[in-house]
N, C-alpha and C positions, 0 to 999 in steps of 0.2 A: 515260528510255525503256529498256525491257528488250528488247534485240534477240534474246535467246535464249529468250524465252517462247514458248509455242504460239500460232500465229496461225490464225484461222479463214479469213481471206481476205487476199490480198496487196494492198497499197496500189498506187496508180498508179505507173507506171514512173519519173516524175521524182522522186517521193518516195523510191522505192527507191534512186535514184542518190545522193541526199543521205545516206540511211541507210547505204548502203554506204561512202561516204566517211568518215562518222563511225566506223563499225565498224572500218575499216582503221586510222584514227588511234588508236583505242582500243587496238589491239594492237601497233602498231609504234612509236609515238612515244616510249615509254619508253627505247628504245635509241638515240634520236637526240640530237644536240646541239640546243640551242635554234634554231640556224639551220636545221638539217635538218628540224625539226618543222614548219616553215612551207613546206617545198618542195612543189612541185606533185606530186600523186599521179596525174595522168593525162597522157597525151601531148598536147602542144599541137597545135592544128589546123595542117594543112600550108598551107592558104590560106583566104582569106575565103570564096570561092565554095563550098567544101566543108564549111563550118563546121557547117551543120545536120546533114549526114550523119555528120560526125565526132562531134558531140554524141550522136547516136543510138547510134553504136558505143560511146562511152564509157559511156552508160547501160546498154548490154548488159553491159559489163565490170563496172560496179558491181553489176548484178544478179547476175552470176556470183560476185562476191566475197561479196555478202550471202548468197546461198544456201549458199556454202561455209561461212560463219561459222554460219549457222543449223543446217546439218546437223551441223557439229562440236559446237555447243552442245547439240544434241538427241541426241548419243551416236553419231552416224555419222561418226566421225573419218576413216574411210577415204575416204568420198565427199567430205567437206570438204577433205581433203588433196589429192585429185585435182583438184578444182575450183580450189583455190588455186594449185597448181603449174602447171596449164594456164594460168591467168591470168598467172602470172609469166612463163611462156615466151612468151605472146602479146604481152605489153607490154614485157618486159625490165626490169621495175621491181624493184629490189633488195629493197624492203620486202616484196613479195609472196613472193619466194624465202625470205626470213627467216621469214615467217608460215607458209609451207608446212612448213618445217623444224620450226618450233615445234609445229605441230599433230601432226606425226609423233612428235616427242619426248614430247609430253604424252600421246599414246595408247600410248606405249611400243613404238612400231614403229621399231626402230633401223634396219632395212634401208631403210624408206621415208625416214627422216631422212637416211640416207646418200645416197640417190638425189637428194633435193632439195638437199642441201648441195653435192654434186658439180656439179649443174646450176647452182647459184648461183655456185660458184667458177669454173666454165667461163665463165659470162657476165660475171663481175666478177673477173677474175684478180688485181686489185690490192686487192680489198676485204679489210680486216683482219677484219671481222666474218665473212665467208664463210670465211676462212682459219681463224679460231679455231673456228667451229662444226665444220668438216670435221675439223680436227685432233682435237678432243675426241671426236667421234663415232667416228672410227677407233680411238682408244685404247680407248674403251668397248667396241668390237666386237672388241678383242684383235687388231687389225691394225696393230701399231706400225711395220712396215717401210715403210708408205706415208706415215708422218708426218714423215720426216726433213726433206724440203724445205719442208713446211708450217711446221714449227717454226723452221727456219732463216729463212724469210721473216718469221714473226712477230717473231723477235728483231731482225732487220734493220730492221723498220719501227717498232720500239718506242723511245721515248725511254729514257734510261738508268734513271730510277727505276722505270718499268714493266718494263723488261728485267730488272732485279735481282729484282723480285717474281716475275716469270715463272720465272726460273732457280731461285729457292728453292722454287717450287711443283712443279717437274717431277718430283722423286722421288715425291711424293704422287700426282700425276696419272697417272704410269705404274705405280703400285704394284700395280694389279690385272692388269697384263699377265702372261700365263703364262710366256713366255720372257724371263726376267730378263736374260740375257746379250744377247739381241737388243735389248731395250729400252735397255740400257746403251750398246750400240754405236750405236743410232740417236741417242740424246741426245748422245753424245760427238761424233758426226759433225755434228750440227746446231749444236753450240756451238763448233765449231773456231775461228770468227772471234772469239769472246769470250775464249778461254782466255789470250791474251796481251794483251788489252786492259786497261790499267791500271785503268780504271773498273769493269770487270766480271770481271776474271780470277780473283780470289780466290773470288768467289761461283760462277763457272762451274766451277772446279776442285773446289770443295766439292760441287757438284751431281753432277759426274762421279764423284767419290769415293763419294757415297752410292748412286748407281746401281750402281757396281761392287760395293760392299759388299752390296747387295741381291741381286746375282747370285752372291755367294759368292767374288768375286775380292778377297780381303782384301789381298793384296800390291799390287794395282792401286789399291785404296782408300787404302792407306797412302801410296803414291807421290803420289796426288792431294792428300791432306792436306798432305804436305810442300810440294808446289808451291803450294798455296793460301797456306800460311804464309810462304813465301818472298816472295810478292807482297804479303801483308798479315799481319804477325805477330800482329795483334790482331783478325783477322776472327773474329766470333762463330761463324759457320757452320763454319769450319775447326776451331775449338776443340771444337764439338759433335761434329764428325766424329771428331776424335781421341779424345774420350770414348767414342764408340760403338765405336771400334777397341779401346780398353782393355777395354770390357765383353766384347768377343769374343776377348780374350786374344791379340791380334795382337802378335807380337814387336816390341819397341821402341816400341810405341804409347804406353806410359806415359811413356817418356822424351820423346816428342814432345809429349804433353799437358803434361808438366812445363815444357817450354820455353814453351809458350803461357801457362801460369799465372804465369810469372815477370814478365810485363809487366803490362798493365792488362786482365785478361780480363773477359769477360762474367760477372757474378756467378752467373748460373744455371748456367754450366759448372762453376764451382768448387763450387757446392752439389751439383750432380749427381755430381761426383767424390767429394765427402765422403760422399754416400749410398752410392755404390758401395763405398767403403772400409769403410763400416759393414756392408754386406752380406757383405764378405769378412772381417769381424771384425778389421779392421786399425784398431782403435778409436783408438789413439794418433795415427796419421796423419790419421784423419778429424777428430779434435779439433783438430789443428794447422790443417787447412784451414778449419774452421768458425771458429776464433778469428781467423784472418786475414781471413775474410769479414766477420765482425762488426766488425772494425776498419776495413776499407775501405768497407763498405756497412752502416753501423749502422741504416739505415732499412729493412732487409730482414727482415721478421718471421720468415719460414720458417727462416732461419739460426739465429736465437735459439732457436726452439722445438726444432730438431734438436739444438743444442748442449746445451740444458737436458735433453733426454731422455737424451743420452749421459752427461752428468755424473750424472744421477740413477741411471742403471744402474750407474755406477761408484761409487756411494755418496758422491759429492761434493755433498752437499746444499746447502752454502752457495753454491757456484758455480752449481748448477742453479737455485737460488732467484733469484739475480741475473739470470740469462738469462731466466727465466720472467717476471720483472717487466718486463724490456725488451720481451719479446714482447707481453705483455698491454697495455702502454701503447701500442704501435703498432697492435694489432689491435682493441681495444675501440671506437675511433671508427668502425670499419667492420663492426661486429657485425651490421648488417642483412643483410650478404651471407651466404647459407647456408653457403658453404664456410668463411668466416672464423669464423662462429658454431660450427661443428663443431670447428675447430682451437682456438678459445677454450675450448670445453668440455674438450678434452684437456688444455690448459694448466691450467685450474682443478683438474682431477683430479690432475695432477702436484703442484700447489701443496698440495692437500689431503693427498696422500701425505707430502710433506715435513713438513707440520704434524703429521700423525698420528705420524710417526716421532719427532718432537720432543716428543710428548705434549702438544702445544698443541691440545687437542680443540675448544675454541670456534672457533679459527681454521680448523681442518679442516672443521668443520661449515659455516662461512661460505663457504668455497671450494666445498664440495659443493652448497650452495644455488645458487651462481652457475652451477655446471656444469649443474644441473638446469634452470635457466631458459634456458641457452644451447642445451640439447639435451633438451627434455622427453621423458620416457619412455625415455631411454637406459639400457640394461641395465648398462652400465659404471658409471654413477653409483650404481646400487643395489649393485653389487659393492664399490665404494669405501665406501659407507655401511656395508656389512657389515664391511669391513676396519677401519673406525673402531670399530665395536662390539667386534670381536675384540681390538683393541689395548687396549681398556678392560676386558678380561677377560670379555667377554660373548660367548663363542664360541657357546654354544647359540643365543642370539638372532641372532647373525650368520649362522649356518647356516640358521636358520629364515627369515631375510629372503631369502636366496638361493633357497631352495626355494619360497617363496611368490610368486616372480615369475611372470608369465603365460607360457604356452607349453607345449604338450603334444606337439608334434611330436618326432620322434627327435632332430633337430638341436638343438632348444631344450632338451630334457631333457639332452642331452650337454653343452651349453654351461653349464647350471646346475651339473651335477656337476663339471665342470672348474673352475668358479669356486669351488665349495666346497672342492675339493681344493687349490686355490691358497691359500685361507685357512689350511687345515691345514698346508700346507707352510711358509708364512711363520711360523706359530706353532711350527714344528719338531715338529709332531705327525705324524711321517713315516709311522708304521704306518697311522694312519687315512687319511692322504692317499693312500697306496698302495691302500688298500681302495676308496676312493671313485673313484680313477682307474681301478681295475679295473672298477667298475660302468660307467663311461663307455666303457671299451674294449669291454665286452661288447655295447654297442649297435652297434658297427661292428667285428665280430670279424675281418674280412678286412684291416683296416688295422693296420700294425705300429707306427706312431708312438706310439700311446697305450700299447700293451703295453711299448714301450721306456721310456716315462716311468714306468710302474708299476714296472718293473725298477729304475730308478735310485732311486726313492723307497724301494723295498724294501731296497736296499743302505744307504741313509741310516738306515733304521730298524734296521739291524743284521741283517736277514734275508738274509744272503748266499746261502743255499741257494735261496731264492725268486728272488732276482735272477738267479742262474745258470740256474735252470729256465726263466724267462721269456725270457732272451736266447737260450738254446739252442732254444727253441720258435720264436723269430723266425728264427734262422739256418736251421733245418730247413725252414721254410716259405718263406722268402725269402732265398736264399743271397747275393743281391747287396745286402742291406741292411747296408752296411759299418759303419754306426754300432754295430750290435749286436756284430759281431766285434771292433771296436775297444774297445768298453766292456768286454767280457768279458776280452779280452787285457790291457787296462790294469788291470782289477781284480786279475787274477792277478799281474801284475807288481808292483803296489803292495803286495800282501800277501806277495810273495815265494814264491808257490806256482805249480806247473804252468808253470814259466817257458818250457820248450820249446814247450808248447802255446800259451802266450801269444804267443810270437814268431810261430808259424804263423798264429794268428788275426789278428795285426796286419799281417803281411806280405800276407795274403790281402785284408784290408781296403784296403791300399795299392794293390792291383791295380785296385780299383774307383775309388779316389780318390787317385791318386799325388801330387797336389800339396796334399793337405789337411794344413795345418800341425799340427793337433791329433793326427792319426794318426801323423805323423812324431814328434811329442812322445812318443806312446806307444811308438813304436819305440825311441827313445832311452832311455826309462825301462826297458824290458825289457832292453836291452843293458847298462844300468847295473847292474841287478839280477843279470845274468849275470856281472858282473865286467869287462865290456868298457867301462871308463870313458872311454878315449880315443875310442872309436867313438861313445859317447854324446855326448861333448863336441863332436865334429865335426858330428854331426847337429843338436844343439841350437843350435850357433853359427849355422848356416844358417837354422834355423827361426825363431829369435828375431829375426834380422835382417828376416825377412819378416813375422812376426806378433808384435808387441810385446804379449804377453798376460801377465797376472800369474801364472797357473798355470804357463805355460811358463817364466817367470822363476824361479819357485820351484824347478823341476826343474833348470834350467840352473845356477842358483846353487849348488844342492846338489852337482851333479857337479863344478863348479869347486872348491868347498870341500873335497870329498873328495880332489881332486888336489893340494891345497895352495895353489891360487891364490885365496887368501882376499880379496885386494884386488879382483880382478875379480868374484868372487862377490858381494861387497857392492855393487859398482857395478850389477850386474845386478838384484839384489834391490831396490835403490833405484829403479831404472827400473820394475820391476814395481809397486812401491808408488805410484809416480807415476801409473801407468795405472789401478790399482784398489787404493786404500789398504786396504780391508777384505776383500780376497780371503782366503777361509778356508784354502785350501791354502798360500798364501804365509805367512800368519800362523802356521799350524801348523808349517811348516818352520822358521821363525825361532825359534819357541818350543822346538821339539825340539832344535835345534842350539845353543840358548842364545845366540843372536845378537840384539843390540840395535842398532837403526839410529837 
């Protein structure tokens, strides 16, 4: 029977009573336990003599409930809500309070929901349902100050497993509150009984820490993370909080995270740290974390894929290939999952690149066919097909394949131009790559990144004047684009020209990015060119400790070599080769200095 459809005439009163009873159960029984679902929904008769009169009153109540449901179903939620709340107040039945609150929420009337929830809580002060509804409505209305006692009651009445889940959810529940400091204070006050409870303390402190971090209180968040780890050194939430603090550059947070990682950490935390290290271009450290992760959790596909990507970038094809095969073996049984299929497509493309670089063209084509099946129509697959053609000396066909891909919007045309430029760059056709990149840059003339890339390609093509023109153009238009200042200053230093201007350019770039290890490397290189070898050594020693990069190793080793510390220089160069064996700058340095390792 459809209780919400239009009705020409009302049925007799007794039928209405039954219909109302069914309608009430249809809306509230989902929230009841099996025992509750069979509970009486009307007040019992006070005595036998008055039973007929009481039945008539109950019928009137049912009629009111039914009309409330009908008006709600027909779009008049306000009237339905008022009828339901009135019925709840008259009878004192908790299900009716809950239904009135639900009607208000469904009609997006938060203030009405708040009135109903408060009335419900007042009538049933020990009801967990009323408590939870009121708590969440107040948070949604950005009134966190009133939630402290409600939250404290919810935690006190919850069994430990539910309590832990509630604690973990609190930062998300309060995330939309405007006053983050107030929200943190409310949660901290509400959880005070849990903070020293052995069963909940670590989770509670982690929650407090995340709330403090959201409020910008990084010192307080760090203190909370420490307290959580003291209670449970292997708590996954505490490890995640420590990782968030590292991402926010909180002092000593990386040391705290390191302590967590020495035990048996949550593998997702270690993977997150590896990804953060990659973002910071601390590739050697990231690789160490990934290798440890694949040893301790070999069943974790993502770790193998990230490790393969890192090794491929560093031109360690054999290691990358092994990691890819591990990932593919783990992922292929789950290929029906769209996310897994997308990752598999990426893995197949990487395998195709390795095969292409080895000139194993049939294998490369086989991998590309798999990638196309995993992600039909993916532009990246077409780009890799073009790379395969270019590798076989068919550059014209490769470029035509890229140009023939669908897409006429500005973004799509730019994407195709950049893919074509990448083909030319990999083929070391730098002049044409610079030209095509320039065409892509012209589509978004107000963005500096592509002009910067065009400048770098122009330098590789030997057109230093064009590189300088483009970089000065960026600097004039966007003075805070520190990459342009650094690149121009480094180019001058590397060629031994305009050294004082080079120093000024690099020092200005450092003002915008004082902790950038690559700008510090440029600073050391210009000091070396100016004859300040000890100053250069001092800078590079600090930089290389932070950033184990092959190009930095090339510079650091050369400075040490020039100072006569050849043993240390060889040690640094070997470390650079371990990070990236085929790095052009490092290989050129060793060749120029006549060093064989």
